[in-house]
N, C-alpha and C positions, 0 to 999 in steps of 0.2 A: 596197561599194564602198572602203575605210576602214569608221573606227566604225562613221561612219553609216550608208552606206552599205554595211557589207558584208549576209551574209545574216543571217535576223532567225528562226532557226528555233526558232519558238513551243508552248509546248506543247497541249492541248489543245483542243480547240475542242469550246462550248458543244452537247449533246444535243437534238433538239427545239425549240432555237431557246430553252430555260430558263437563265437567268440563275441562280438558286440553286432547285434541285429536285435528286432523285434518279430519275435516269428508270429506270423497271420497267420495261420492255419487256425480257424473257429474252431470251438470248442462247442456243441450240443447244450442245449440248457432242456429240463422240461418244461414245454410251451412253447418249443423250437427257439430262433435267437441264437450268440454266442457271443464268448468274450473272447479277444486278442488274448493269446499266449503272454507271457512277462516278457522285459529285456530283461535280458543275460548279459553281464560284461564277468568278461571272467579278468581274476586280481592274480598279481603273482606276488608270493612271497618267500625270501631267503630262507627263512626260519622255521621251527612248528607254529601250524594256526591255530596251537586251543585260544587265545589272551586276542586274535585278530576274532571272536566266536561274537563276541558282543558287539563288533562295528555289524559285520555278516547280518544280525539277523537285526538292525536299526534300520538296515536298511529294508528290508523287507516288510519291516512294521510299519517304519513313514510311509514306505507307497505303497502302503495295503494288497501286495505280492504283485501290482508292476513294473519292480524296479531288485533284479535279485543279482547275489553277486553268487561267483563260482569260484573258489578259490579254492586254489593252485600252492601246495606251501611245498619246504624244502627245496624251491627252484637253485639248480645246479650245484646240491646236499655235495658239500667238499668242496666245494671249488671255496678257494680267500678271497678270490674278488670279489664275491658274488654279488656281496651285500651292495656294493658300489654298481659295480655290472647293470644290476639291474636298473636303477635308473637311466642309461642310455639304450635298454633295451625297453621300455615302455616310450623314450622317446623316441628312439627309431619305430615304434609302428607296432612292438611286437605283443603286446599286449594293452587293454587302453586303461589297463590300472593298474597301478603296483603298491607296496604298502616296504619298505625298510628303516633299518634303526635310522637313528637321528647323528650317529657316529659316521653311518657311510656317506654324506650329503659333503662334506670340506675335500675329500679324494677326490669325489664326480665335479666339484671346482666352484660347487653352493656353499658360502659359509652361512645363510640366514637361519641353521637352525641349532649354530654353537652356543647359542646361551643356555642352553636345556641339556646342555652336558659340560658346562662350566665345573671342573671341581668343585665342590662342595656347598653347592646356590639350590640346589633344588635334591634340599640334602633330611625331604621326608619324602612317601609317598603323598601323605597331605600337600604339603609344599605345592607338590606333581601336580597334582591334578588341580588343587587352585589356582595354580598360570595357567594351569590347558583347559579352562573353566572360564578361563577371563578372555579380555580382549591381547590379548601379546600374540596368542599366536595364531590369529588376524593380522600381525603387522608380518611377523616370520615368515610365513604363506607368500605372501605380499611380496616380500624382498629377496624369494629365488630368482630372479633376475635373469628367468631361460623362456622364450618365446617357444620353445617345444614343449614344456609342463606346463601346467597346474598342480598349483597344491588345496588340498581341500580339507586337510585335516592331520591332526596329532594324536597318535591314539599312547597311555601310559601306557612303562614299562616299568620293566621292578630293579629296585635299587641297588649296583654291584657294590662292594663289599670286598675292606683286601681282604686275604687268605694266609694265612703263611705256615708257610712246609716248611723249610731249616728251624726258622724261626717264627717269633709274632711280631707282626706286624702295627706297630703303636702307636710312638711316635713317631715323629720326621727319619729322627737319625735312624731310626730300624731297618730301614729304606737304602740307605746308602752303599753301594757296591755292589747288588742285590742283581737277582733277574728273575721280572716278571713274568706270567702268559698274561695274557690277551688275544681276545676273540682274534679282535678285526686293531687292524696298526692305523688308528685313528691319527691325527694332528695331535687336537685333544688331548687325548693322553696320552700320546709321546709327547708332549710337552709336559705334561705333567709330572710323569712320570723321570723324566731329563731334569726338572725341578728335585726332585725327592734326588735326583741321584742315582736311579736302578734304571738299569737295560729292560727297556720290554721286549719280549721275546713272542714272536708269529712263527704259528698257529697251536689255539686252543683250541682245534677240530674237539667234537661231540664226542667224550669218552677215549679221549687220547690218557695217553700215565703223562704226571705232572714233574715223573722222578728228571734232578738234575736243573731245577727250577727252585729258588727260593721262595716265592710266591704268586700268590694268583691276583687275578681281578678279576670278580663272578658273584652272580646271586646264591643266594642260601639254597637255592632249592636246584641249581643246577648241581651246586656240590654235592647234596645228597644225592642226585640222581644219577649223576655216572662217578657217584661214588669215590670221588677225590681223597677225603678221609681215608683213604687206604695209606696214603701219604702224608696228604696238608692234614696237620695239630689242632689249628687254634684260625680264627674267624673275630674282627673286631666288630663284635655285633654295633656298635654308636657312630660308625665311621663308614658314610650315606659316602660312595667317590663321585659315585656318580650315577642318576636311573637310567635305561634303554627305552627311553620313547621313541615308535614307530613312524615316520609320515605316509602318511595318505596320500597320494597324488595320481593323476593324470596323462597321457598324454594328450598336449592340444589340443593336436589334429581330432581324437578319437573324444573328449569331453567337447565343442564343439560342434558333435553329433550329434548328442544328446543336446534334450527339449530344458529352459530355463529349472521348472520343476525336478526332473530331474538331479539336472547339475548340485538344489537347492538341499533334495534329501541326504544327497549323500555328504555333506558339506554337516547340516545338520544331522547325519549320524554318526558323523565323528564327535560329535561335543557329545551328541550323545550318550556313546559309546563308552566314555570315561570315566562317571563313576564305577558302572559295574566290568569296568574291563580294571578298576584303582582295586575293586573286591577280586578278583581276580586272582591279581598278583602276589595281594596281603595273602590270604589263606594258598598259593601258591607256596610263598616262601612257609607261612604258620606250618604245613605237612614238611618240606623239605626240612625244616628244623627239625618239629620231631622226630623224623628218622633222623638225623644224624643225632638229638639226644641218646635214643634209645639204644644207638648205637655205641655210642660213650667212643670214640675214638678223636673226635675233637672238639673241642672248651672253645666256649664261646668268651671273649676276652672285654672288655670294659676299656677305654680313653680317657683321660680322665680331662677335665676341658684345661687344661692346661699341655694336656696332647691334643687336643683341635686347635687352638689357636697355633701352636706349633704348626702342623699339617698347611694352618689355610697363611699361616707367614711365607711356609719356604714356597707353595703355591700361588704366591703374590705376582709375580712378574708374567706366569699365564696369565691373569685373566687383565697386568697393564698389552699384555700383546691382544688379549681378547677385544678390548675396550678399544681398539685404534678405527674397530669397524660399526659405524654409526648405526645399525640398524642392531649389532650384537650388543653395544655400551646401552643404548635406551634397554633394552631387553632386560640387558643386568640392572640395571635402574629398579626398573617395572616387578621384578621377581623380588629384589631385596625386598623393597617395599610391601608386597603382596607376602612376607615368609612371615612377618610380624605379624599378621593377620591370624597365622593359624597354629593352633596343638599339632605337633608332632604326635603321631602314633607313638609307642613304647618302642623301644628296641626288643629284636627279637631275646628269646630268656630259652632254657629248658624245664623254666614255673609251673609246673600240672602239666607239664608232659603227658598223656593219659597209656599206658600198654606198656610202661616198663621192667625194668626185674625184677621190682618186686608185688606182678602179679602174674610174672609168667616164669614160673619158676625153671621151664624146661622139664621137667622129673616128666616120666609116661604116671598119667593119671588112672584112674577105675575108668572103665567102660563107661560109655554114653549112650543116648538116647539119638545121636544118629551118624555114629559109628558102622563103618561098611564099605564097600565100592561102586563107585556111581559113574554113569557114560552120561555125556552131554555133546550133541553137535548142533553147531550153530553157525551160523553164515552170515556175511555183511549185510546182505537186505541188500537195499536199495545204496548206502556208504561207500564209494567207491572211492572214497578216502578213507578209507579205516585199515590198520596195517592189518599183517597175516597175522600177530601173531598174537593180533584179539577175537578172533573166531577159528572155526576147526570141529576133531573132535578134541574130545577132553574125556584124561578116565583123572577122578578124583577119589584118594582113600582116607578117612579119617576115622583116628586108634586113639584110643584113648588122651585124647588131648593136644590130640598131633593130626594137622592134613598134610597131605601135599599131592601134586599133578600132575603131569602129561599135558603140555598139548602141542597138535603136528597141524598143521595144513603148507600141501607145498616146502617153499623152503625151508616153512619157518617148522620148529619143533624147540619147545623149552620146556620147561620144570618149575614150580618154586615149591618150597612146604617153610611150616613155622607152624604154631603152636593154636590151638584153638579155643576157644571157651562158651561151651552154652550157655544163656540166659534163660530168661521164663520165655520172651517173646525176641529175643536178638541173637545173634553168632557170631565170636568177635575173633578177628586173625588176626596174629601179628606177624608176618613173614623175618623165618632168618637168614633167608636166601634165594634165587631167584637165579637163573641161567639158562643153558640153550646155543640154540642155532636161531640167534635172531636177527635179522638181515633188518631191518629198522630198527636195531635195539632197545625196542619195547619188550621186558623184563623184566620182575620185579627185584626191588632191592629190600637187601636187610633192614626192616625196623619199621616199613611198611605196612600202618596199619588199617585195619576196613573192619565195619559190621554190618550188619548187613537181619534184615526180618526174617525168620524164618517158620514152615507151617509142612506138619509131612501129614500126607494120607498115604497106606500103605507104604509104594515103595516110591514114592514119587518125591520129592523136596524139591519147596518150591523159594525161592531164595528173592527179599523183596530191598526195596535203596529205602534205605532211611535219616529220617531227616537230619539236620546238622551234623551228620558223617560220611565218611567216606565210604563210598556201596558200589566200583564197576562198576556199569552194564553185563559189558564182556565175561562177567561170574554171573549172574544173571538173568541172561538176557533168554535163556529156559528153562523151567526143568530140571532138575535133575533125580536119573532114575537109580534108582540098588538093584544089581545086581547079579550083590550076595556080600556076605561078609571082608572087614578089610585084609584086604589081599595085594603086596605087592607086583605080583606076580604081574596086575593086571596092566600096567605103563605099559606106554611108548619101549620098546628094544632101542629105539631110534638114538633115545633123550630122558632115558630114566632117572627119575630124580633122585642125590647119592645117597647114600645107604645112609650117611645120620641122619634123615629124613624121621627116622625110629625107632633113634639108637639110644636107649635110655642111656641117660645123664648121669 
């Protein structure tokens, strides 16, 4: 449900509970003989795992299935030091592999990745992709200088932008004297905001209220998913503070136990995952922007060329400090040269956002061909990493251009509602709100827009994915079974949608 709450279909599970081993049990094939089970490596990740999936898939593809990743995300969720602590955890042999943001490494005593998060250096996803596909990354990995760790690659991350709460953050002067919320108190970010005359405030945990802050350092998809626009009023769309790339690494002892071919696959997979991860991050930002635009509470503002020059001048002391390190200085020079070879993508904008108020009036309309009450029961199947909010017992009610649902599964009990438009072969959902008991924070958000293909035979409604649209699998994993006319009394008594779901407006 949403980008945090959508289904997380992840890689293979650890076989026989092994962390780092090739399972040796033979699998009989037709005609006798057998193949060994794949080697499965556990990888820990302090963040959600969606953007790491291209790397997981690339490992399986490049090894022809002989090497696989068991990705365990949300490691030490809620712990403010999890990103940097994970580095020591892997070094001590707690897991063979880890992936953690570049911003955490300076805190752990390794500064070789600072160039990737220097202020305004990688100022677009296009520049970030060009740099991560170059040999700059090889030098940064070699520069780690830690005998207990082996660097394997760097994955792209979303662009972090200035989000205004009490006022817009456009010029260098807009920052002075304020307080800005950050997710991780990294040295580069601290020095940057100090140069701008603003105080950093930690923590900025998932879905934490932002009252008391003057601004945020955040990606737009996160602003939408966490509904920070309840209080935040603006985002400076064409200011890229830095990206949030992720370093893939392993414990030296664990990596030494692998074959040369297996290590090669891990390195090549990180490089191969660059383009699809950039694509994921761009799509994620576009969907977040669309939600923000539909909700209409946050304004996308633009800095002038003079404003951008002022920000760069104000943060020059940070670049001077970074350039004292030889590895970082060389990387910054090469990044600057590479930037001149790239055409940056356009800044995010509300132009062309589908599903706005002009197409969804919110009025109850005439009765439609899919009106009724439906029930569905789904399971996680073999996906042990799927959040509880994404499967279980569902009750859907569709009535005159509106829809609402309730979902129950153990500790999770969620609801959502919005408008429903039926076309010849598709149905479009636009969420007005979502809520309930969501232990993983996976609930629908205002402004989310989903499109499904549909077909109906008697009392069975089948929804399907539509290419180029967002069609979350948790809603179309199984056919819906109509049990009668639209009846709100069928909803879960524990977490029914609010009465506004079908109230005329």
